[in-house]
N, C-alpha and C positions, 0 to 999 in steps of 0.2 A: 761612190762608196769606196771605203778603204779596202786595201788588200786583205783578204781573209785567210791567207795561207798559214798565218801563225796561230790561228784559232781552230779548235776542234769543230766537228760538225755540230749543227744545232741539235739539241735534245727535245726542243719544243718550238712552237711557232711564236712569233713576236706578239701576236694578239693575245697571248696568254701571260704576257710579262706582268702587267698590272691588272688585277682582276677584282679585288675586293672593293666594294663601294666606298668605304672610308679612304682607302689609298688612292682610288681614282679621284675622289674629291680633293685630296691633298695634292695630287699631281696637277689638277686643273688650277688650284690656288697658287701653285708655284712653290709649295713647301716640300714636295716630294720630288727628288731628282735622281734617286738611286733605287735599284732593286737588286737584292742579292738572291741568287738562286744556285742550286747545285749544278745545274746544267746551263748551256748557252741557249738563250732565247732570241738573241739579236746580235748583229755585228755593228760596229761603228758606221754611221752614215745611213743606216736603215731608218725608215720612218714608221710610226704607228699612230693610231688615232684613238682618242678617248672622248666620247660624247661629241664627236665631230671636230675636235681640236687636234691638230697635228703635233707630234713630238718626234724629235730625231735623236738617235743614239749618238752620243759624243765619245764614249769610251767603253771598253770592255776589259776589266782587269781581274786577275786572280789574286785573292787575298785570304788570309786566315781569319776565322771569326774572332780570335783573340786580338787581332790588330784593329778591330772595329772601335771607333771613338764615339764620344757623345755627339760630335758634329755629324758623324756618319749616320748615327741613329736618327738624328733630326732630318738628314737628307733622305732617309727612308720614310719619313712622314710620321715619326714618333717623337714624343717630348724628350726622350733620353734613352740611354742604353739599357737601363733596367726595364723600362716599359717595353722596349723592343724584345729583349730576351724573354720576358714573361709571356708576351703574346706568342712568340715563335714556339716556345715550349708547350703552350696550351694548344696551339694549332697542330703540332706534331707530337701526339701522345707517345710517350715512351722515349722520346728523344732527350738526350742530355746535351748541355752546352759544352762542346768540345772546342777549346780555344785553338787547337791545331787543325780543325776541319777547314778544308779549302772550299771556298765558294767563288762564283763568278759575280763580280760587281758590274751591273749594267747601269751606266750613267747616261742620263738624257736630259734634254731641255725642250721647252716649247718652241715651235717654229714660228 
């Protein structure tokens, strides 16, 4: 496992990183390789399991929502950025899309 000194403490456990059935299915199919969260759920090198399949965290980066691209939205398991934004705003009632908002990008791959 990589050195974690440059990362803050976890705010949640790794098994909560990918939870929604549709996103689990996308990860299992290989179309979802990223998960954006406000907090840190896993460090590079850690592994988690979805339906008995192992995944390993390859990187953890801090990015602004406004820097998210169409490719990033697809890596999140969505057809594009507008679909991603729409669902996020529906899931988090009262939230506005703030391009300056910082999130942690958890990037992973199937082991």
